[in-house]
C-alpha positions, -999 to 999 in steps of 0.1 A, spaced: -544 230 309 -569 246 333 -598 262 325 -591 297 313 -556 292 301 -542 299 267 -514 300 250 -510 336 223 -487 340 194 -494 298 186 -476 292 149 -469 253 143 -455 236 114 -466 202 98 -448 186 73 -451 152 60 -425 134 47 -418 100 22 -411 67 46 -398 47 18 -426 21 22 -462 26 -1 -488 40 19 -464 50 49 -451 87 60 -433 105 89 -452 130 106 -430 161 119 -450 183 140 -436 221 158 -445 243 177 -439 282 187 -463 298 212 -463 320 245 -481 311 278 -506 335 287 -522 326 324 -503 296 325 -465 287 338 -435 271 316 -441 236 335 -480 234 330 -477 249 289 -453 217 284 -471 192 298 -498 203 275 -477 202 250 -465 166 265 -503 156 260 -507 165 227 -475 148 213 -489 113 228 -522 118 216 -507 128 180 -486 92 185 -514 72 186 -538 88 160 -506 84 136 -497 51 147 -534 31 139 
């Protein structure tokens, strides 16, 4: 998102589940927010980027 843009009312849930193998887990992440100063498309793009980043971290 561009500088000065914000998301308000952001709430997220992070849940970790056993994946059936030792030392392996499945992580679910979900969130709700209201774009403030950005359009819906820009807010969606932000979360798609964040999701991709989280996948790279959890796939390591």
